[in-house]
Every structure is written in C-alpha cells, then in structure tokens.
C-alpha positions as a printed Julia matrix, in Angstrom:
659×3 Matrix{Float64}:
   0.03    0.02   -0.05
   1.48    3.45   -0.89
   2.0     6.08    1.76
  -0.77    8.34    0.61
  -3.27    5.59    0.71
  -2.16    4.43    4.13
  -2.67    7.96    5.51
  -6.14    8.11    3.97
  -7.17    4.81    5.48
  -5.76    5.65    8.84
  -7.51    9.02    8.65
 -10.93    7.41    7.97
 -10.49    5.01   10.87
  -9.58    7.79   13.23
 -12.37    9.94   11.95
 -14.98    7.28   12.67
 -13.43    6.4    16.01
 -13.86    9.92   17.33
 -17.36   10.28   15.95
 -18.52    7.63   18.41
 -17.66    9.97   21.32
 -20.36   12.48   20.32
 -22.81   13.98   22.73
 -25.6    14.77   20.44
 -26.32   18.29   19.39
 -29.88   19.61   19.09
 -29.05   22.91   17.5
 -26.62   22.03   14.74
 -27.08   19.92   11.59
 -24.72   17.0    11.89
 -23.74   14.36    9.39
 -25.29   10.92    9.97
 -24.05    7.25   10.07
 -26.63    4.81    8.64
 -27.3     1.53   10.32
 -29.22   -1.08    8.28
 -31.65   -2.8    10.69
 -31.86   -5.89    8.46
 -35.01   -8.05    8.41
 -36.61  -11.17    9.81
 -35.51  -13.33    6.94
 -37.67  -11.79    4.23
 -36.98   -9.1     1.61
 -38.39   -5.93    3.29
 -38.56   -4.11    6.6
 -40.19   -0.77    7.63
 -39.42    1.22   10.77
 -42.1     3.29   12.55
 -41.08    4.09   16.16
 -38.02    5.03   18.2
 -37.28    5.66   21.92
 -34.56    7.74   23.5
 -32.51    4.54   24.01
 -32.23    4.03   20.3
 -34.59    1.07   20.23
 -36.57    0.81   16.99
 -39.89   -0.82   16.23
 -41.7    -1.58   12.95
 -42.45   -4.6    10.87
 -40.6    -6.98    8.6
 -41.25   -9.93    6.4
 -40.17  -13.3     7.7
 -38.94  -16.33    5.71
 -42.54  -17.18    4.95
 -43.27  -13.74    3.59
 -45.49  -12.8     6.56
 -45.29   -9.43    8.12
 -44.2    -9.46   11.78
 -43.75   -6.69   14.33
 -40.19   -6.26   15.31
 -38.04   -4.74   18.02
 -34.47   -3.73   17.09
 -32.03   -3.35   19.97
 -28.21   -3.31   19.92
 -27.87   -4.88   16.55
 -30.56   -7.61   16.9
 -33.98   -7.66   15.32
 -36.57   -9.62   17.4
 -39.86  -11.06   16.06
 -42.63   -9.91   18.53
 -45.18  -12.53   17.32
 -48.87  -11.9    16.74
 -52.25  -12.13   18.52
 -52.94  -15.42   16.67
 -53.0   -14.36   13.04
 -50.34  -14.1    10.39
 -49.7   -10.35   10.57
 -48.54   -7.78   13.1
 -46.94   -4.25   13.01
 -45.29   -2.26   15.86
 -45.86    1.5    15.72
 -44.53    2.94   18.92
 -42.18    2.33   21.88
 -41.55    4.23   25.16
 -38.41    4.52   27.34
 -39.45    1.4    29.4
 -39.61   -0.69   26.18
 -43.37   -0.96   26.13
 -44.4    -1.46   22.52
 -47.78   -0.89   20.83
 -49.18   -1.76   17.39
 -51.83   -3.96   15.83
 -52.11   -7.56   14.85
 -54.49   -9.97   13.16
 -56.25  -12.1    15.73
 -56.78  -15.08   13.47
 -56.52  -15.98    9.8
 -60.11  -16.85    9.12
 -61.34  -13.24    9.53
 -59.77   -9.9     8.75
 -59.93   -8.76   12.39
 -57.1    -6.53   13.71
 -56.67   -5.64   17.42
 -54.47   -3.16   19.1
 -51.7    -4.8    21.28
 -49.21   -3.89   24.02
 -45.98   -5.82   24.19
 -43.84   -5.83   27.23
 -41.31   -8.28   28.77
 -41.93  -10.94   26.17
 -45.71  -10.83   26.37
 -48.07   -9.58   23.71
 -51.41   -8.38   25.04
 -54.63   -7.75   23.21
 -56.05   -4.53   24.64
 -59.37   -4.92   22.93
 -61.64   -2.48   21.05
 -64.44    0.04   21.52
 -66.94   -2.7    20.61
 -66.06   -3.33   16.99
 -63.79   -5.66   15.08
 -60.82   -3.34   14.55
 -58.43   -1.43   16.68
 -54.79   -0.17   16.41
 -52.56    1.23   19.1
 -50.55    4.02   17.38
 -48.46    5.63   20.12
 -47.49    5.32   23.77
 -45.88    7.81   26.13
 -43.33    7.21   28.86
 -46.22    6.95   31.44
 -47.58    4.04   29.49
 -50.69    5.88   28.19
 -51.74    4.35   24.81
 -53.65    6.04   22.0
 -54.99    4.8    18.74
 -58.21    4.11   16.97
 -60.97    1.5    17.01
 -64.31    0.61   15.55
 -67.27    1.18   17.78
 -70.17   -1.22   18.34
 -71.38   -2.94   15.12
 -68.38   -1.24   13.33
 -70.67    1.84   12.97
 -67.75    4.29   13.38
 -64.08    4.61   14.0
 -63.06    6.63   16.96
 -59.88    7.61   18.7
 -59.1     6.02   22.1
 -57.03    6.44   25.22
 -56.04    3.25   26.98
 -54.99    3.52   30.68
 -55.06    1.23   33.63
 -56.6    -1.62   31.55
 -59.56    0.54   30.27
 -60.12    1.96   26.73
 -61.79    5.43   26.64
 -63.6     6.69   23.57
 -62.34   10.32   22.96
 -65.12   11.22   20.51
 -64.69   13.07   17.21
 -65.08   16.54   15.67
 -68.72   15.78   14.84
 -68.48   12.9    12.25
 -68.03    9.14   12.41
 -64.36    8.63   11.5
 -61.37    9.73   13.51
 -58.17    8.36   15.01
 -55.37    9.24   17.41
 -51.79    9.1    16.27
 -49.59   10.6    19.0
 -49.45   11.45   22.71
 -46.76   13.56   24.57
 -45.56   13.4    28.14
 -48.32   15.79   29.36
 -51.01   13.39   27.92
 -51.89   15.73   25.08
 -53.2    13.67   22.17
 -53.2    14.45   18.47
 -54.86   12.9    15.51
 -57.42   13.4    12.68
 -61.15   13.55   12.57
 -63.82   14.01    9.96
 -65.7    17.24   10.49
 -68.65   16.35    8.17
 -70.02   13.28    6.45
 -67.78   13.96    3.52
 -64.91   11.52    3.94
 -62.58   13.95    2.06
 -62.89   16.56    4.8
 -60.62   15.76    7.74
 -59.04   18.16   10.29
 -56.13   17.72   12.58
 -57.05   17.76   16.29
 -55.43   18.29   19.62
 -57.2    16.59   22.63
 -56.34   18.01   26.02
 -58.22   18.37   29.28
 -61.2    16.42   27.93
 -61.69   18.75   25.02
 -60.97   18.16   21.28
 -59.63   21.19   19.46
 -59.85   21.56   15.65
 -56.4    22.79   14.52
 -57.69   23.9    11.12
 -55.78   23.62    7.82
 -53.23   25.51    5.7
 -56.11   26.8     3.55
 -57.35   23.6     1.98
 -60.05   21.19    2.97
 -58.15   18.63    5.09
 -55.27   18.22    7.55
 -53.81   15.39    9.59
 -51.78   15.63   12.85
 -49.12   12.95   13.36
 -47.08   13.84   16.44
 -46.49   16.27   19.26
 -43.47   17.03   21.49
 -43.56   17.68   25.2
 -43.77   21.41   24.66
 -47.15   21.04   22.9
 -45.83   21.6    19.34
 -47.8    19.51   16.83
 -46.72   18.36   13.39
 -48.67   16.81   10.51
 -49.77   17.65    6.94
 -52.44   19.79    5.37
 -53.83   20.68    2.0
 -53.02   24.25    1.04
 -55.27   26.72   -0.73
 -53.61   26.07   -4.05
 -54.19   22.26   -3.92
 -50.86   20.96   -2.54
 -50.29   18.75    0.52
 -47.64   20.32    2.78
 -46.12   19.4     6.22
 -47.03   21.8     8.98
 -45.91   22.83   12.44
 -48.71   23.94   14.82
 -47.52   26.02   17.8
 -48.74   28.97   19.79
 -52.21   28.77   18.19
 -51.1    29.01   14.58
 -50.33   26.51   11.8
 -47.04   27.12    9.85
 -46.41   25.73    6.4
 -43.01   24.1     6.41
 -42.82   23.93    2.62
 -41.11   21.08    0.73
 -37.62   20.07   -0.49
 -36.43   22.06   -3.48
 -38.22   20.9    -6.59
 -41.04   19.15   -4.62
 -44.66   20.19   -4.13
 -45.99   17.93   -1.35
 -44.95   16.23    1.9
 -45.75   14.96    5.37
 -44.32   15.65    8.8
 -44.37   12.67   11.13
 -42.5    13.52   14.36
 -40.93   16.38   16.33
 -38.55   16.18   19.34
 -38.22   18.67   22.19
 -35.59   20.61   20.37
 -37.98   21.31   17.52
 -36.31   19.09   15.02
 -39.02   17.72   12.63
 -38.75   14.69   10.32
 -40.96   13.44    7.48
 -41.01   13.11    3.75
 -41.25   15.37    0.79
 -41.39   15.08   -2.95
 -38.09   16.14   -4.47
 -39.42   16.31   -8.09
 -42.74   18.13   -8.81
 -43.26   15.93  -11.78
 -43.49   12.73   -9.8
 -45.29   12.02   -6.44
 -43.37    8.8    -6.22
 -40.01   10.5    -5.76
 -40.27   11.0    -2.02
 -37.22   11.89    0.1
 -36.78   11.75    3.87
 -36.24   15.27    5.35
 -35.03   16.87    8.64
 -36.48   20.31    9.37
 -34.43   22.4    11.88
 -33.59   26.13   12.37
 -36.13   27.04    9.71
 -34.52   24.91    6.94
 -35.74   21.72    5.48
 -32.86   19.36    4.43
 -32.87   16.21    2.36
 -31.5    13.45    4.8
 -29.99   11.65    1.79
 -27.51   14.53    1.47
 -26.37   14.21    5.16
 -25.69   10.5     5.36
 -22.08    9.58    4.69
 -22.66    5.81    4.05
 -25.84    5.43    2.01
 -24.3     2.74   -0.21
 -26.94    3.07   -2.87
 -29.97    3.37   -0.65
 -32.46    6.14   -1.17
 -34.25    7.23    2.03
 -37.89    8.06    1.1
 -39.32    8.86    4.56
 -38.18    9.63    8.11
 -40.73    8.36   10.68
 -39.37    9.37   14.05
 -36.68   11.33   15.91
 -35.59   10.99   19.57
 -33.98   13.48   22.02
 -30.58   12.33   20.99
 -31.21   13.32   17.4
 -31.32    9.77   16.06
 -33.79    9.24   13.22
 -35.48    6.16   11.85
 -35.98    6.06    8.11
 -37.23    3.76    5.37
 -35.49    3.48    2.08
 -35.32    1.59   -1.24
 -32.36    0.14   -3.06
 -31.82    0.1    -6.86
 -32.22   -3.65   -6.61
 -35.81   -3.11   -5.49
 -35.27   -4.1    -1.91
 -36.92   -2.12    0.83
 -35.2    -1.51    4.23
 -35.42    0.17    7.64
 -32.63    2.28    8.96
 -31.41    4.04   12.02
 -29.45    7.32   11.5
 -27.11    8.43   14.22
 -25.64   11.98   14.08
 -21.97   12.46   14.71
 -19.42   15.17   14.95
 -17.77   15.13   11.63
 -17.5    17.62    8.86
 -20.17   17.24    6.22
 -17.58   16.62    3.47
 -13.97   15.41    3.56
 -12.13   15.37    0.29
  -8.72   15.75   -1.43
  -6.74   13.99    1.33
  -3.07   14.21    0.31
   0.31   13.99    1.96
   3.31   15.76    0.39
   6.59   13.96    1.12
   9.44   16.06    2.56
  12.05   17.53    0.25
  14.81   16.59    2.64
  14.82   13.56    5.09
  14.93   15.88    8.17
  11.9    17.88    6.98
   8.22   17.04    7.89
   5.73   15.92    5.32
   2.62   18.03    4.83
  -0.84   16.67    5.43
  -3.81   18.26    3.71
  -7.58   17.66    3.44
 -10.69   19.68    2.86
 -13.98   19.71    4.69
 -17.3    21.49    4.44
 -17.88   23.89    7.34
 -21.11   25.32    8.75
 -21.33   29.05    9.14
 -20.57   30.44   12.62
 -19.37   27.17   14.1
 -15.92   26.02   15.08
 -13.92   22.89   14.38
 -11.23   21.05   16.23
  -8.47   19.33   14.38
  -7.18   16.56   16.59
  -4.33   14.1    15.87
  -2.45   11.12   17.16
   0.56    9.48   15.66
  -0.59    5.88   15.37
  -3.67    3.69   15.66
  -2.23    2.26   18.9
  -1.94    5.71   20.48
  -4.84    6.35   22.83
  -4.08   10.16   23.16
  -5.77   12.69   20.84
  -4.06   16.01   20.89
  -5.87   19.23   19.95
  -4.2    20.91   16.99
  -6.12   24.02   16.24
  -9.59   25.61   16.0
 -10.95   26.67   12.57
 -13.85   29.02   12.31
 -16.71   27.86   10.07
 -17.94   30.24    7.36
 -20.09   27.77    5.33
 -17.42   27.21    2.8
 -14.91   24.5     2.12
 -11.93   24.78    4.47
  -8.5    23.44    3.74
  -6.27   22.14    6.47
  -2.48   21.96    5.9
  -0.08   20.91    8.59
   3.46   19.49    8.82
   3.43   15.86   10.09
   5.96   13.41   11.06
   6.63   11.25    8.03
   5.37    8.61    7.13
   2.13    8.65    9.06
  -0.2    10.7    11.29
  -3.88   10.31   12.12
  -6.22   13.26   11.92
  -9.87   13.92   12.5
 -12.2    16.9    12.65
 -14.73   17.5    15.36
 -17.51   20.09   15.51
 -16.88   22.33   18.43
 -20.55   22.78   19.35
 -21.61   19.34   20.6
 -24.03   19.56   23.41
 -27.65   19.03   24.48
 -27.67   21.31   27.55
 -29.05   24.81   27.67
 -27.72   27.23   30.25
 -29.28   26.68   33.7
 -29.81   30.43   34.4
 -32.48   32.11   32.27
 -31.26   34.95   30.04
 -27.58   33.92   30.24
 -25.33   31.65   28.1
 -22.22   29.57   28.85
 -20.05   32.31   27.28
 -21.76   35.39   28.88
 -22.35   34.18   32.34
 -19.81   35.16   35.05
 -18.04   32.23   36.7
 -16.89   32.48   40.3
 -15.49   28.87   40.66
 -14.5    26.47   37.95
 -14.67   22.65   37.6
 -11.3    21.52   38.86
  -9.94   19.05   36.3
  -7.12   18.11   38.66
  -9.47   16.36   41.14
 -13.18   17.38   41.24
 -14.06   15.67   44.49
 -13.95   18.32   47.21
 -10.49   17.16   48.17
  -7.42   19.38   48.18
  -4.44   18.31   46.12
  -2.61   21.64   45.81
  -3.74   22.66   42.27
  -6.68   23.83   40.36
  -6.91   23.18   36.56
  -9.51   24.99   34.49
 -10.95   23.48   31.25
  -8.69   25.75   29.25
  -5.71   24.01   30.72
  -4.8    27.06   32.86
  -3.39   26.05   36.28
  -3.59   27.62   39.67
  -0.63   27.0    41.99
  -0.66   26.32   45.64
   2.08   28.82   46.34
  -0.27   31.61   45.82
  -3.1    30.2    47.94
  -5.79   32.48   49.2
  -9.27   32.32   50.74
  -9.18   29.0    52.59
 -12.2    27.33   54.05
 -13.14   23.77   55.12
 -14.3    21.08   52.77
 -17.25   18.94   53.76
 -18.61   15.57   52.56
 -16.25   13.08   51.11
 -13.16   15.09   52.11
 -14.28   16.71   55.26
 -11.48   18.48   57.11
  -9.51   19.34   53.95
  -8.62   23.04   53.49
  -9.58   24.31   50.07
  -7.99   27.3    48.32
  -8.26   29.62   45.43
  -5.0    29.79   43.46
  -3.39   32.45   41.27
  -3.05   31.35   37.69
  -0.39   33.83   36.84
   3.06   33.91   38.47
   2.79   37.65   39.33
  -0.95   37.4    40.04
  -1.7    40.2    37.67
  -0.65   39.56   34.01
  -3.05   36.82   33.01
  -6.34   35.35   34.08
  -8.7    32.51   33.27
 -11.36   33.55   30.8
 -14.42   32.12   29.06
 -14.9    34.62   26.21
 -13.77   37.33   28.74
 -16.09   36.43   31.56
 -14.69   35.31   34.82
 -15.14   37.17   38.13
 -12.4    35.01   39.8
 -13.84   33.83   43.13
 -17.16   33.91   44.8
 -18.17   37.44   45.98
 -17.75   38.29   49.66
 -15.31   35.59   50.53
 -14.51   35.52   54.26
 -11.06   37.12   53.79
 -12.29   39.59   51.19
 -10.36   38.07   48.34
 -12.4    38.03   45.14
  -9.65   38.9    42.7
 -10.17   37.94   39.02
  -6.6    36.61   39.11
  -7.36   33.53   41.17
  -8.79   30.17   40.16
 -11.32   28.94   42.73
 -11.26   26.46   44.2
  -9.24   23.27   44.87
 -11.38   20.14   44.33
 -14.51   22.11   43.07
 -17.07   19.67   41.56
 -18.84   21.99   39.14
 -19.31   25.65   38.3
 -20.42   28.52   40.55
 -22.4    31.25   38.78
 -22.54   34.32   41.11
 -26.11   35.65   40.69
 -28.77   36.62   43.08
 -32.45   35.85   43.58
 -33.48   37.98   40.61
 -32.08   35.29   38.34
 -34.31   32.28   37.46
 -32.89   28.8    37.45
 -34.25   26.44   34.76
 -33.81   22.86   33.72
 -30.79   22.52   31.39
 -32.49   19.63   29.59
 -35.59   17.49   29.86
 -35.71   14.72   32.38
 -37.03   13.47   35.72
 -36.58   15.79   38.68
 -35.46   14.75   42.14
 -35.09   16.74   45.39
 -32.59   15.62   48.05
 -33.94   17.77   50.94
 -30.38   18.38   52.18
 -28.74   21.53   53.64
 -27.75   22.64   50.1
 -31.35   22.29   48.86
 -30.1    20.05   46.05
 -32.23   19.53   43.02
 -31.06   17.04   40.41
 -32.47   15.94   37.02
 -31.98   12.51   35.43
 -31.89   13.09   31.66
 -32.2     9.33   30.98
 -29.29    9.37   28.58
 -26.54    8.63   31.08
 -26.33   12.26   32.16
 -27.69   14.12   35.19
 -27.54   17.77   36.13
 -27.36   19.04   39.75
 -28.52   22.49   41.01
 -27.46   23.58   44.48
 -28.18   26.5    46.82
 -31.66   27.52   45.59
 -33.77   28.36   48.67
 -36.31   25.78   49.91
 -39.29   28.1    49.34
 -38.24   28.52   45.64
 -38.36   24.81   44.93
 -41.27   23.68   47.2
 -43.38   23.11   44.14
 -41.0    20.5    42.7
 -42.16   16.82   43.18
 -39.83   13.9    43.18
 -40.26   11.74   40.07
 -42.11   14.2    37.88
 -40.95   15.05   34.31
 -39.61   18.52   33.43
 -38.86   19.98   30.04
 -35.84   21.85   28.92
 -36.06   25.44   30.12
 -38.76   24.71   32.73
 -38.63   26.79   35.88
 -36.9    25.21   38.91
 -36.37   28.16   41.31
 -34.0    31.1    41.75
 -30.31   31.49   42.44
 -29.75   30.91   46.15
 -27.84   32.25   49.08
 -25.16   29.96   50.31
 -25.14   31.82   53.63
 -28.18   29.55   54.43
 -25.78   26.63   54.58
 -22.73   25.89   56.76
 -19.64   27.94   55.68
 -21.78   30.15   53.37
 -19.9    32.18   50.77
 -22.46   34.28   49.0
 -25.28   34.21   46.46
 -24.8    31.88   43.56
 -25.87   28.76   41.79
 -23.66   25.72   41.95
 -24.12   23.59   38.83
 -22.72   20.06   38.4
 -23.06   17.59   35.5
 -22.55   13.89   35.94
 -22.09   11.1    33.32
 -23.02    7.7    34.7
 -22.39    9.14   38.22
 -18.95   10.66   37.35
 -18.66   14.46   37.53
 -17.82   15.88   34.14
 -17.2    19.41   32.77
 -19.92   20.78   30.49
 -17.33   23.12   29.06
 -15.24   20.17   27.82
 -11.46   20.2    27.79
  -9.52   22.64   25.67
  -6.1    22.22   27.31
  -3.01   20.78   25.67
  -2.36   17.12   26.09
  -4.4    14.71   28.21
  -7.41   15.89   30.18
  -6.35   15.21   33.79
  -9.96   14.31   34.72
 -11.38   11.8    32.19
 -15.07   11.14   31.88
 -14.75    7.75   33.7
 -13.04    9.38   36.65
  -9.95    7.22   36.31
  -6.83    9.57   36.22
  -4.5     8.73   33.28
  -7.38    7.56   31.07
  -7.71    9.49   27.84
 -11.44    9.9    27.31
 -11.62   13.64   27.4
 -14.58   15.69   28.57
 -16.65   17.01   25.7
 -18.62   20.27   25.32
 -22.18   19.59   26.58
 -23.57   23.07   25.92
 -25.89   23.62   22.97
 -24.48   27.11   22.33
 -20.72   27.49   22.9
 -18.46   29.21   22.31
C-alpha cells in the first residue's frame, strides 16, 4: 500500500473512532451514520417508532413472507409474534420498552386488534366494541392512544387506553377519527372528519377532555401525526392552491413548512423537544413517487440523503421518528428493488472530507505536509485533533478553525510517514444554560470545575478546562471542605506567576472567586477552588434557574437544597443552593422539560460555611462528575469522563451554544 493511501485509510479509521464519542447536538445539523436494521428473513422491513435509548420498532417480512412486528435493539431484530393471526406491526415504543401496534387475531377473519408488548408478552387490549383497533403511540407513562371501530363497526373513534380501560375520545362531529400521537403531558393528536364527507378531515389536539380543531393551511383537510412535550404539533395539510404540505402547529397557529427544492407535497411525522422535525417530501414536482426523507431544523428543510455519509446506494424516502439524541428512523429503497429500515445516528464530523493528500518532505529531516478539505457550517468552530498511530490512545488538539459555510483546507506538517487526523465540531451539546437569560459564554463564573481532582478534596492545584493552572504557592481564601473530604482546607490559586498579568477567561467572563469571601479576596486573578465539583455562577435571587435539559426531577432535601435531574441518557444535572421556598413546588419523580422553571439562584449563607449568592451547577455522566465546558487544554485531560486519572477519554462540550 502506498504512503498516501495508508494515510487516507488511517484518517478514516480515526475519523470514525472519534465520531462515536459524540454527545448529540440539538441545534446544529450534523452528518449521519446509517445503520441497516436488516429483516426477519424476508425481503423488506419498515421502521415506525423510536425511543430515547435508540430502540426501533416496525415490521418486517419473515422467511414465509409474513409481516411481523419487530423490536431492534443493539444490533438484533426480534420477532414480537402476533395475536394469533399471520400479521402484526409495531408502531410505537416508550423509554421502558413498552411497545404498541396492531395484529390479526386469526387468519379466518380480517380482524385486527391493538396490542401492548412488554417483557416478552403480547397483550390484546381490545376495541371500543367493533372488530378493529390499532394502538398507534405510547408515552413514557404507558398511556396508549389509537383508533377503534365502535359497536357494530358503525364508526371509528380515537381512544386512550390507561389502567386496563379503553376510553372513547369522540370526534369533531363525524363518524371517522383516530389518534396518532401522545406527549408526556398526555396531550393527544390525530385526525377527525368534520362532516359526512370523507374527504374533509381536520387535525385535532385533545387535552383536558376537549378536542380542538387545529384547522388547515387553507385547503379542505389536515392530519396531525405527532407532538413534542412542549405542545408543538406536526402533520400535513392541503394548501389553498391544492398541494399537501407538512405543518408545524405551535402557539395557536399553523405554519407551512414547505417542501424540499423541486417538490410540491410532503408529510411531517414527528418532532422532538428541540424542535427538530422529520418526515417526507417530494423532491421532483413531476413525480409524487420520488419522495425523500427530510429533517427540518432552524427554519430549513434538508434532504437526509445529503447528510448521510454511508448510503451505499440506498435512497431514503421517509423519516418516521426522531428522539431526543437526534437519532432518526428512516425507510429506504435500493436500486435492486429491496426495501429496508434504517437508524441514522448523528456524529461530530464535517459534512464533506475530500482531497486527502500527503506531500513527502524534500529533505529527510523535514516534515511531510498533510492536507484535506471539509465543508464547514457558518458560525461554528472545528477542532482538528491528531495522534501518531492507531495504537496511540491520546488525541491532541491541534487548532480551531472558524466555520464560514465554505470548504476549509487544513494543511499541517506531520511526522513522515504517518499521522492520524480527525475533525470534530466544536458545538456538541444538548444542555441549555441553567440560568435564564444567560449563556455559557456570557455568564460570570466564580468557581470552575477543577480538572485536577473534582471531588472536594485538596491536592494543591486547580486546573480549568482551558488548561490554565492555579498553583498552591499563591493560595488565598481557605475554608473547610465537607462531605467526602471533610477536614480538607480548600484554596483559590493564582493562575499567573505575578498574580496580575493573565487570568482565566471564558470569552472574557470570569469574576475569579465567589463574591464576599471570608477574607475579602475575590480577585479575578485567582482560580477557585481546589477540588471544586462543578461551576459556581454568582447571581442573586433575581435570576431564574431552569432545567438544562428534559428529564425526571429529584429533590434531596439536604442543607444545600439540592435538586437534580436524570436526563435518561446517562447524564444528570445538579442544582445547589436554591432556597427551599423557591423549589417547594417540585415533586420527586415528575418530568420537566428543557427550560422549565426550577427556582431562583440561592444564598449559600443559608448553609454551613456560606460564601455568597450563587448557583452551583454540576453535571454527571453515569455518576462521574464531568465538565460541561469540555477540555481545551493541551495534552491529556487530567480528569477523564470515567473518573480514572490517566485515562484518555476527554470531557466534551455539553452546551448547545458554545463558544
């Protein structure tokens, strides 16, 4: 193998290796890796539902050509069986792994019943009195919605199934209706006839016992498919000029999302809590068959086929669901005529990598030059990282390149004959800032996450995420640690030898020590404090504390008035020092949405050893404290994400908007 080809292969391996470290971004448009879900032995499969754990449900043909509901988990597709007939389809799955869909009950009659599948058991949940029902969606509380024929099959109505009972939700005044989605708040969406004319259907939102007609985009009919936990609804509607367009309904109004360039019709199927919408759109106005899967975010509809790096001939014609990690389930067709189901996983790579070359040195003692190009996204930053061999576990940061929306070229001298490079997007996170009205780069910071040892134990040094170091020789402002290292004396340290010339900065914002420290030292030239387990943001009670991401809230009832949220993706966020009266309305085990009110910045004087008004904010990954600002220092992050010093799994940026 020639040298240039060796470098290219090594580069690709390294590039894919780093992409697996991604913490999914909800504000940026990433590239995607496609996973073929396979089938149950037949020649087609189709995906319909997805949960936040990346489990996928749908249906696939088996070796006998029969359609079977499936569950795809960790590379395996499982046949869920039927209710006695030869057909079943799975349409939804929640975080517990409860699955819903419909199945034939026998082969003699064309009867289909809604089912719930859990822990290996498929359960017939019945009907509203007729021969047909279908369970179309389930939320994380186990509430199931769908549609069913009523007695004597006289009508088809939407239902809500809870606690073993099926409730008829009624219609908008005509016989035919069905429910297609339900969010965490129990809001239900679907479609109902509004007159005896079967061509007139309107999208509805059912909440608090009332069914609301959402209207249309100007045409006769509309259809609601899904809703997120913020109450935003997506679906499709006829327009006044006779086209069928995807819509977003929010704040009492219906917005036309348009279509992909060249198309004239489409459908929106799902929306996550970050407002990312998926569906399908025609990409050629001359053909209604030429459907392409789309992702709609930040006001732009994008063809998912253009964002997947390993399509391998497949054409994705629809995207059915998206989870909070940004994973998407799609269905596609191959030129061979085969139909398949796919899971798309976003990753932190440039959209395009091309023209990878290495120029040999002119003289033996000179370095070679490594060069490649990648497509940037405007107003974003990229990290070029490298290591010298596949066996090397250390990735070193090389430089940051500002994105301007154009193709960027990277040139760098390398040690001949080989070096491994990759590019990561700098904005990588899913967390919004926990104080309303502030951002990670505008908020003052009075104490940083100590990368040298974030466990409330003193070890004589403070290391900020920038790599700046505070030294024990310049210790100030001591006070006693508590908890796991009770009795230790903790210090703030100067990060400049003269204490004046340099200081730690996050885009220029760092107050350098909690205000009103016992000895009066709150100089901006000191890193505070040894062993600190998170970030202190020095704001008073006029500043509102909000959930950094959606999850389940818990209150500890301790002297710090600790509130923490399990985000159910391995991460949790912790909020300390809000006053008890601020958080009295929070109930253990209830769900919160991103940006939801938690309380107000507290006063640490209410706790032992109090040092002023601030919010203490900590992030944990599988129980290990991590830095939401990532690691931007040279060399190895001294505090890896598994908490084992010397390991090389760097902290990554968890903020949505940073820098």
